[in-house]
Phi, psi and omega in degrees: 000137174270147178283124185213174180300140183064035167252152176256133182235126176260123186231123172276133187212161169232136174247125176228166172275192185288340177272002182069030171278118180298133182252317180209133182275356174065034178307326179248134179293156171274134179230121187216165176271109186289132174125052179057038171276356185061034176269349176206173183294143182302328180299318173304309179302313177305310186297317188271347182301122178090001181271164176240177177305135172099349176301132181217133178198157172255129172233155171247139177235124180286164184308321183296335180253009175240264182245020179079167173289153178291129185244107175299341173295344180273357174267133183222150173249129184235161179292142179303322187288354177279347182247160186284164170252148353290152179241134179223150173300134183099348175290162183229146181219148176272139175197176182268140173285156182279088177209177185261358187286135177280347186275347189298146175259154175297147180232166181260127167250135182261141171284122183255334182201148173233118177219127176048246182254019178239148178230128174266125182247136186243125178262005175282144163309138177304340175257015176302139176079000185243128176286129185256141176243120181248123166270121186236134173222124175293120177267324184200147173225137175209164175292140176280156172288161173302321178298308179306316183294315180293332183270344181077011177210168175287142175248166173088212184300131181066003183245212187232120179268149172256350174268098180292345182281344181246155176284119181256034183096198180296134183300328189281355184280343183308323187291332195287354180246022176249156175308143181240017176225000000 
């Protein structure tokens, strides 16, 4: 079966930066609903469209087509006493960007530094500003179910289940069916 709109694609991958520094080893495959559902990067979908099981290639995706350029305006320094204890580098908090627009949406800020009575929070995606190199191998392609198409994401193993009374696979797989940009 060829990869096309409304197919569920299982891809083994390795993610590195442009200098081949490993970012993620892809121990778990990426499983996504193909067809502009924002379940993976558009350039990955573009590369895999029309391919079949066994297809393998390495592609590089520039920041503009991945997680955007790094924006220094999304870094802010907050007083330590405004954040909860315990506090560690890497923790994430939801907050508002520093602008006057009432239309701004809440964003996720990551603690990148803690010094004395100040905390540095970064609203950039951790991969912003980085050219990404994906080694991709298509492992499986199947037709999506009507429910998956209606919901816009994969269900079942490595996907997202809606029946919380049953075990739908590894708990860590839940994130794999959500938009990543």
